[in-house]
Short mmCIF file of the C-alpha atoms (twelve columns), coordinates in Angstrom:
data_MODEL
# 
_entry.id   MODEL 
# 
loop_
_atom_site.group_PDB 
_atom_site.id 
_atom_site.type_symbol 
_atom_site.label_atom_id 
_atom_site.label_alt_id 
_atom_site.label_comp_id 
_atom_site.label_asym_id 
_atom_site.label_seq_id 
_atom_site.Cartn_x 
_atom_site.Cartn_y 
_atom_site.Cartn_z 
_atom_site.pdbx_PDB_model_num 
ATOM 1   C CA . MET A 1   136.402 167.496 62.995  1 
ATOM 2   C CA . ARG A 2   133.786 164.964 63.948  1 
ATOM 3   C CA . ILE A 3   133.358 166.694 67.062  1 
ATOM 4   C CA . LEU A 4   132.861 170.158 65.442  1 
ATOM 5   C CA . ILE A 5   130.378 168.846 62.765  1 
ATOM 6   C CA . GLY A 6   128.257 167.227 65.880  1 
ATOM 7   C CA . LEU A 7   128.161 170.283 67.861  1 
ATOM 8   C CA . ALA A 8   127.273 172.319 64.653  1 
ATOM 9   C CA . ALA A 9   124.691 169.837 63.901  1 
ATOM 10  C CA . LEU A 10  123.176 170.261 67.616  1 
ATOM 11  C CA . LEU A 11  123.359 174.110 67.528  1 
ATOM 12  C CA . SER A 12  121.537 173.957 64.150  1 
ATOM 13  C CA . PHE A 13  118.752 172.018 65.825  1 
ATOM 14  C CA . SER A 14  115.849 174.357 66.289  1 
ATOM 15  C CA . LEU A 15  113.341 173.541 68.904  1 
ATOM 16  C CA . ALA A 16  110.925 175.470 67.004  1 
ATOM 17  C CA . GLN A 17  110.753 172.570 64.632  1 
ATOM 18  C CA . ALA A 18  110.310 170.167 67.281  1 
ATOM 19  C CA . THR A 19  106.861 169.658 66.891  1 
ATOM 20  C CA . SER A 20  106.368 166.321 67.694  1 
ATOM 21  C CA . LEU A 21  108.036 163.441 69.820  1 
ATOM 22  C CA . ASP A 22  109.222 161.858 66.656  1 
ATOM 23  C CA . ASP A 23  111.531 165.122 65.873  1 
ATOM 24  C CA . ILE A 24  113.174 165.043 69.359  1 
ATOM 25  C CA . LEU A 25  113.992 161.394 69.014  1 
ATOM 26  C CA . SER A 26  115.414 162.047 65.534  1 
ATOM 27  C CA . ALA A 27  117.605 164.869 66.720  1 
ATOM 28  C CA . PRO A 28  121.112 164.892 66.772  1 
ATOM 29  C CA . HIS A 29  121.563 165.796 70.538  1 
ATOM 30  C CA . ARG A 30  120.536 161.904 71.197  1 
ATOM 31  C CA . SER A 31  123.744 159.713 70.845  1 
ATOM 32  C CA . ALA A 32  123.718 156.595 68.441  1 
ATOM 33  C CA . GLU A 33  124.110 154.666 71.654  1 
ATOM 34  C CA . GLU A 34  120.713 156.184 73.037  1 
ATOM 35  C CA . LYS A 35  118.967 155.657 69.821  1 
ATOM 36  C CA . THR A 36  119.780 151.987 69.820  1 
ATOM 37  C CA . ARG A 37  117.646 151.500 72.880  1 
ATOM 38  C CA . ASP A 38  114.758 152.914 71.335  1 
ATOM 39  C CA . PRO A 39  113.260 149.623 70.023  1 
ATOM 40  C CA . TYR A 40  113.351 148.488 73.583  1 
ATOM 41  C CA . ARG A 41  112.232 151.468 75.476  1 
ATOM 42  C CA . HIS A 42  109.465 152.697 72.829  1 
ATOM 43  C CA . PRO A 43  109.757 156.139 74.096  1 
ATOM 44  C CA . ALA A 44  107.121 157.853 71.714  1 
ATOM 45  C CA . GLN A 45  104.571 154.955 72.382  1 
ATOM 46  C CA . THR A 46  105.211 154.999 76.247  1 
ATOM 47  C CA . LEU A 47  104.749 158.819 76.483  1 
ATOM 48  C CA . ASP A 48  101.808 158.725 74.470  1 
ATOM 49  C CA . PHE A 49  100.434 155.945 76.544  1 
ATOM 50  C CA . PHE A 50  101.034 158.210 79.596  1 
ATOM 51  C CA . GLY A 51  99.455  161.319 77.764  1 
ATOM 52  C CA . VAL A 52  102.195 163.593 77.886  1 
ATOM 53  C CA . GLU A 53  101.385 166.876 76.232  1 
ATOM 54  C CA . LYS A 54  103.946 169.616 75.303  1 
ATOM 55  C CA . ASP A 55  102.051 172.179 77.625  1 
ATOM 56  C CA . MET A 56  102.009 169.944 80.768  1 
ATOM 57  C CA . THR A 57  104.032 169.949 83.945  1 
ATOM 58  C CA . VAL A 58  105.866 166.676 84.156  1 
ATOM 59  C CA . ALA A 59  108.319 165.237 86.916  1 
ATOM 60  C CA . GLU A 60  110.808 162.527 85.796  1 
ATOM 61  C CA . ILE A 61  111.946 160.679 88.635  1 
ATOM 62  C CA . TRP A 62  115.629 159.655 89.290  1 
ATOM 63  C CA . PRO A 63  116.964 160.240 85.654  1 
ATOM 64  C CA . GLY A 64  120.359 159.055 86.504  1 
ATOM 65  C CA . ALA A 65  123.750 160.217 85.327  1 
ATOM 66  C CA . LYS A 66  122.882 160.241 81.540  1 
ATOM 67  C CA . GLY A 67  119.208 161.283 81.824  1 
ATOM 68  C CA . TRP A 68  118.081 158.870 78.895  1 
ATOM 69  C CA . TYR A 69  114.211 160.250 79.111  1 
ATOM 70  C CA . THR A 70  115.514 163.543 80.209  1 
ATOM 71  C CA . ALA A 71  116.955 163.915 76.501  1 
ATOM 72  C CA . VAL A 72  113.390 163.361 75.203  1 
ATOM 73  C CA . LEU A 73  111.248 165.048 77.933  1 
ATOM 74  C CA . ALA A 74  113.232 168.386 78.381  1 
ATOM 75  C CA . PRO A 75  113.279 169.533 74.752  1 
ATOM 76  C CA . TYR A 76  109.976 168.552 74.160  1 
ATOM 77  C CA . LEU A 77  108.469 170.450 77.170  1 
ATOM 78  C CA . ARG A 78  110.816 173.457 77.181  1 
ATOM 79  C CA . GLU A 79  108.800 176.069 75.316  1 
ATOM 80  C CA . GLU A 80  105.241 175.290 76.612  1 
ATOM 81  C CA . GLY A 81  105.629 172.944 79.661  1 
ATOM 82  C CA . ILE A 82  107.802 172.616 82.705  1 
ATOM 83  C CA . PHE A 83  109.862 169.868 83.633  1 
ATOM 84  C CA . TYR A 84  111.362 168.605 86.768  1 
ATOM 85  C CA . ALA A 85  114.017 166.178 87.337  1 
ATOM 86  C CA . ALA A 86  113.764 164.663 90.606  1 
ATOM 87  C CA . GLN A 87  117.295 163.782 91.273  1 
ATOM 88  C CA . PHE A 88  119.227 161.586 93.969  1 
ATOM 89  C CA . PRO A 89  119.994 163.623 97.093  1 
ATOM 90  C CA . PRO A 90  122.860 165.970 96.801  1 
ATOM 91  C CA . ASP A 91  124.228 165.128 100.289 1 
ATOM 92  C CA . SER A 92  123.996 161.433 100.267 1 
ATOM 93  C CA . ASP A 93  126.691 159.118 101.453 1 
ATOM 94  C CA . ILE A 94  126.085 156.732 98.653  1 
ATOM 95  C CA . SER A 95  128.952 157.802 95.966  1 
ATOM 96  C CA . PHE A 96  126.890 156.426 93.218  1 
ATOM 97  C CA . TYR A 97  124.111 158.918 94.143  1 
ATOM 98  C CA . THR A 98  126.241 161.868 94.359  1 
ATOM 99  C CA . ARG A 99  128.430 160.996 91.159  1 
ATOM 100 C CA . SER A 100 125.184 160.449 89.139  1 
ATOM 101 C CA . LEU A 101 124.185 163.899 90.150  1 
ATOM 102 C CA . THR A 102 127.197 165.688 89.526  1 
ATOM 103 C CA . LEU A 103 127.392 164.075 85.807  1 
ATOM 104 C CA . PHE A 104 123.760 164.916 85.220  1 
ATOM 105 C CA . LYS A 105 124.452 168.519 85.968  1 
ATOM 106 C CA . ALA A 106 127.589 168.635 83.964  1 
ATOM 107 C CA . HIS A 107 125.380 167.359 80.923  1 
ATOM 108 C CA . LEU A 108 122.857 169.759 81.294  1 
ATOM 109 C CA . ALA A 109 125.064 172.632 81.329  1 
ATOM 110 C CA . LYS A 110 126.781 171.634 78.037  1 
ATOM 111 C CA . TYR A 111 123.534 171.897 76.182  1 
ATOM 112 C CA . PRO A 112 121.988 175.360 77.415  1 
ATOM 113 C CA . ALA A 113 119.800 175.411 74.132  1 
ATOM 114 C CA . LEU A 114 118.089 172.053 75.276  1 
ATOM 115 C CA . TYR A 115 118.360 172.046 78.912  1 
ATOM 116 C CA . ASP A 116 118.284 175.751 80.350  1 
ATOM 117 C CA . GLN A 117 114.546 175.181 81.767  1 
ATOM 118 C CA . VAL A 118 115.240 171.935 83.513  1 
ATOM 119 C CA . ARG A 119 114.200 172.371 87.164  1 
ATOM 120 C CA . ILE A 120 116.115 169.916 89.279  1 
ATOM 121 C CA . THR A 121 114.576 168.693 92.598  1 
ATOM 122 C CA . HIS A 122 115.714 165.869 95.015  1 
ATOM 123 C CA . LEU A 123 114.060 162.753 96.145  1 
ATOM 124 C CA . TYR A 124 115.084 160.586 98.987  1 
ATOM 125 C CA . PRO A 125 112.465 160.545 101.782 1 
ATOM 126 C CA . PRO A 126 112.160 161.580 104.466 1 
ATOM 127 C CA . VAL A 127 114.509 164.349 103.940 1 
ATOM 128 C CA . TYR A 128 113.830 164.999 100.456 1 
ATOM 129 C CA . SER A 129 109.941 164.400 99.744  1 
ATOM 130 C CA . ASP A 130 108.905 167.156 97.537  1 
ATOM 131 C CA . ILE A 131 109.437 166.602 93.780  1 
ATOM 132 C CA . ALA A 132 107.679 169.707 92.958  1 
ATOM 133 C CA . PRO A 133 105.220 172.208 94.494  1 
ATOM 134 C CA . ALA A 134 102.102 170.248 96.059  1 
ATOM 135 C CA . GLY A 135 99.294  169.504 93.334  1 
ATOM 136 C CA . THR A 136 100.910 171.179 90.556  1 
ATOM 137 C CA . VAL A 137 102.302 168.166 88.458  1 
ATOM 138 C CA . ASP A 138 100.201 166.629 85.421  1 
ATOM 139 C CA . ARG A 139 102.622 163.726 84.957  1 
ATOM 140 C CA . VAL A 140 104.978 161.915 87.312  1 
ATOM 141 C CA . LEU A 141 107.131 159.397 85.137  1 
ATOM 142 C CA . THR A 142 109.594 156.877 86.759  1 
ATOM 143 C CA . PHE A 143 111.362 154.394 84.333  1 
ATOM 144 C CA . ARG A 144 112.812 151.217 86.036  1 
ATOM 145 C CA . ASN A 145 113.278 152.630 89.737  1 
ATOM 146 C CA . VAL A 146 110.940 150.707 91.836  1 
ATOM 147 C CA . HIS A 147 113.474 147.748 92.683  1 
ATOM 148 C CA . ASN A 148 115.480 150.558 94.190  1 
ATOM 149 C CA . TRP A 149 113.163 152.030 96.342  1 
ATOM 150 C CA . ALA A 150 111.918 148.443 97.808  1 
ATOM 151 C CA . LYS A 151 115.546 147.740 98.438  1 
ATOM 152 C CA . ALA A 152 116.028 151.220 100.148 1 
ATOM 153 C CA . GLY A 153 112.756 150.334 102.306 1 
ATOM 154 C CA . LYS A 154 111.535 153.690 101.050 1 
ATOM 155 C CA . ALA A 155 108.529 152.558 98.009  1 
ATOM 156 C CA . GLU A 156 105.693 153.719 100.480 1 
ATOM 157 C CA . ALA A 157 107.347 157.181 100.878 1 
ATOM 158 C CA . VAL A 158 108.342 157.680 97.385  1 
ATOM 159 C CA . PHE A 159 104.837 156.846 95.932  1 
ATOM 160 C CA . ALA A 160 103.194 159.177 98.625  1 
ATOM 161 C CA . SER A 161 105.453 161.979 97.095  1 
ATOM 162 C CA . PHE A 162 104.102 161.326 93.749  1 
ATOM 163 C CA . PHE A 163 100.636 161.645 95.111  1 
ATOM 164 C CA . LYS A 164 101.208 164.825 96.931  1 
ATOM 165 C CA . ALA A 165 102.881 166.367 93.765  1 
ATOM 166 C CA . LEU A 166 100.394 165.566 91.400  1 
ATOM 167 C CA . LYS A 167 97.007  167.622 90.447  1 
ATOM 168 C CA . PRO A 168 93.839  165.831 91.224  1 
ATOM 169 C CA . GLY A 169 93.330  163.814 87.817  1 
ATOM 170 C CA . GLY A 170 96.968  163.661 87.236  1 
ATOM 171 C CA . ILE A 171 98.778  160.649 85.961  1 
ATOM 172 C CA . LEU A 172 101.493 158.404 87.368  1 
ATOM 173 C CA . GLY A 173 103.281 156.445 84.787  1 
ATOM 174 C CA . VAL A 174 105.545 153.577 85.980  1 
ATOM 175 C CA . VAL A 175 107.589 151.343 83.434  1 
ATOM 176 C CA . GLU A 176 109.400 148.572 85.691  1 
ATOM 177 C CA . HIS A 177 111.171 145.293 85.075  1 
ATOM 178 C CA . ARG A 178 108.530 142.768 85.394  1 
ATOM 179 C CA . ALA A 179 108.903 139.511 87.719  1 
ATOM 180 C CA . PRO A 180 106.515 136.551 87.394  1 
ATOM 181 C CA . GLU A 181 103.760 136.605 90.232  1 
ATOM 182 C CA . GLY A 182 104.653 134.758 93.398  1 
ATOM 183 C CA . ARG A 183 108.313 135.737 94.043  1 
ATOM 184 C CA . SER A 184 108.988 136.994 97.481  1 
ATOM 185 C CA . LEU A 185 109.872 140.623 98.086  1 
ATOM 186 C CA . GLU A 186 113.506 139.624 98.671  1 
ATOM 187 C CA . GLU A 187 113.850 137.781 95.644  1 
ATOM 188 C CA . GLN A 188 112.396 140.654 93.575  1 
ATOM 189 C CA . ILE A 189 114.900 142.991 95.322  1 
ATOM 190 C CA . GLU A 190 117.723 140.831 94.641  1 
ATOM 191 C CA . SER A 191 116.875 140.083 90.839  1 
ATOM 192 C CA . GLY A 192 115.583 143.879 89.975  1 
ATOM 193 C CA . TYR A 193 112.407 142.277 88.607  1 
ATOM 194 C CA . MET A 194 109.244 143.423 90.544  1 
ATOM 195 C CA . THR A 195 105.907 141.971 90.493  1 
ATOM 196 C CA . GLU A 196 103.192 143.870 88.969  1 
ATOM 197 C CA . SER A 197 101.022 143.239 91.975  1 
ATOM 198 C CA . TYR A 198 103.658 144.828 94.441  1 
ATOM 199 C CA . VAL A 199 103.785 147.911 92.401  1 
ATOM 200 C CA . ILE A 200 100.207 148.275 92.220  1 
ATOM 201 C CA . ALA A 201 99.780  147.797 95.852  1 
ATOM 202 C CA . GLN A 202 102.337 150.361 96.605  1 
ATOM 203 C CA . ALA A 203 100.649 152.968 94.231  1 
ATOM 204 C CA . GLU A 204 97.014  152.183 95.608  1 
ATOM 205 C CA . LYS A 205 98.319  152.377 99.117  1 
ATOM 206 C CA . ALA A 206 99.501  155.895 98.281  1 
ATOM 207 C CA . GLY A 207 95.912  156.642 96.969  1 
ATOM 208 C CA . PHE A 208 96.083  155.975 93.325  1 
ATOM 209 C CA . ARG A 209 93.882  154.070 91.211  1 
ATOM 210 C CA . LEU A 210 95.055  151.983 88.353  1 
ATOM 211 C CA . ALA A 211 93.720  153.433 84.978  1 
ATOM 212 C CA . LYS A 212 95.234  151.063 82.357  1 
ATOM 213 C CA . GLN A 213 98.139  148.475 81.863  1 
ATOM 214 C CA . SER A 214 100.118 148.244 78.535  1 
ATOM 215 C CA . GLU A 215 102.381 145.751 77.063  1 
ATOM 216 C CA . ILE A 216 104.344 148.252 75.068  1 
ATOM 217 C CA . ASN A 217 107.537 147.682 76.790  1 
ATOM 218 C CA . ALA A 218 106.978 143.735 77.155  1 
ATOM 219 C CA . ASN A 219 109.633 141.418 76.105  1 
ATOM 220 C CA . PRO A 220 108.261 137.639 75.550  1 
ATOM 221 C CA . GLN A 221 112.221 136.543 75.195  1 
ATOM 222 C CA . ASP A 222 113.223 137.505 78.793  1 
ATOM 223 C CA . SER A 223 112.671 134.984 81.341  1 
ATOM 224 C CA . ALA A 224 113.408 136.978 84.264  1 
ATOM 225 C CA . ASP A 225 115.738 134.295 85.910  1 
ATOM 226 C CA . HIS A 226 119.182 135.425 85.124  1 
ATOM 227 C CA . PRO A 227 122.607 134.739 86.885  1 
ATOM 228 C CA . ALA A 228 122.928 138.416 87.859  1 
ATOM 229 C CA . GLY A 229 119.538 139.417 87.786  1 
ATOM 230 C CA . VAL A 230 118.142 141.940 85.406  1 
ATOM 231 C CA . TRP A 231 121.726 143.572 85.232  1 
ATOM 232 C CA . THR A 232 122.514 140.182 83.243  1 
ATOM 233 C CA . LEU A 233 120.699 141.612 80.125  1 
ATOM 234 C CA . PRO A 234 121.890 144.883 78.130  1 
ATOM 235 C CA . PRO A 235 122.759 147.613 78.679  1 
ATOM 236 C CA . SER A 236 124.328 146.638 81.778  1 
ATOM 237 C CA . LEU A 237 125.709 142.964 80.445  1 
ATOM 238 C CA . ARG A 238 127.257 142.369 84.388  1 
ATOM 239 C CA . LEU A 239 128.601 138.989 83.156  1 
ATOM 240 C CA . GLY A 240 130.767 140.387 80.494  1 
ATOM 241 C CA . ASP A 241 131.893 138.170 77.779  1 
ATOM 242 C CA . GLN A 242 129.991 135.091 79.581  1 
ATOM 243 C CA . ASP A 243 127.160 134.245 77.315  1 
ATOM 244 C CA . ARG A 244 127.197 137.901 75.851  1 
ATOM 245 C CA . GLU A 245 125.710 136.864 72.497  1 
ATOM 246 C CA . LYS A 246 122.733 134.907 74.373  1 
ATOM 247 C CA . TYR A 247 122.019 137.921 76.385  1 
ATOM 248 C CA . LEU A 248 122.020 140.465 73.340  1 
ATOM 249 C CA . ALA A 249 119.787 138.226 71.587  1 
ATOM 250 C CA . ILE A 250 117.266 138.640 74.584  1 
ATOM 251 C CA . GLY A 251 117.649 142.210 74.662  1 
ATOM 252 C CA . GLU A 252 116.302 144.541 77.613  1 
ATOM 253 C CA . SER A 253 114.347 143.421 79.928  1 
ATOM 254 C CA . ASP A 254 110.561 142.299 79.921  1 
ATOM 255 C CA . ARG A 255 108.713 145.443 81.335  1 
ATOM 256 C CA . MET A 256 105.462 146.508 82.985  1 
ATOM 257 C CA . THR A 257 103.854 149.604 81.844  1 
ATOM 258 C CA . LEU A 258 101.161 151.036 84.592  1 
ATOM 259 C CA . LYS A 259 99.150  154.079 84.342  1 
ATOM 260 C CA . PHE A 260 97.850  155.208 87.570  1 
ATOM 261 C CA . VAL A 261 95.299  158.176 88.169  1 
ATOM 262 C CA . LYS A 262 94.908  160.272 91.325  1 
ATOM 263 C CA . PRO A 263 91.344  160.504 91.829  1 
ATOM 264 C CA . GLU A 264 89.375  163.946 91.233  1 
# 
């Protein structure tokens, strides 16, 4: 019965009534678990900072299996905009990538009223470098992914892909776990926390100009120094019950929020 009620609530949700991000964020298609992360991820404020509008072409990079931001962006852009989900490579030998892609597609297929307009592309240079047709995208957004590209040695190529996809004057929005300045690249990769200077350098190398920084997603309680790196904290809680309450009290990681522009 509970499942049927939830489905009915979802089907009754009218996209025509979703006139703001707040409408999307409170809609029944987002699970209670997803909504509990809003205080740490500040989706409305973050997307406003990046200047996302309903009639734009937006590419979200590596949304993963669950598509936390996809659940916000896809309905928001469905009627007037274009939404690309630049996913993991479909032929990867990394099982996590292929499994995540499969789960993501299955999730979209469950709710065509919300996700039928999502355009799935793939990113993993050098084979997959085109997240969208060149020069057509208003906003490229990536959330907590830079450490993965640094680990794979692909950060430079990935940022170049972003630059290629964006229109002149387009915005690249980056949210990433933030390390204190001075950490080596090896330490950053191992912990999952990257320095702002590293991210800025990668973007500038690709041709971007830093437009603005925000503390929207800052968490001063996070020391960025934990036994299992950023994965010590929620939602991963990699240490299990060990000091669980301590890490729950800290909350999700301290994060940089950076806005870059592709020069006209």
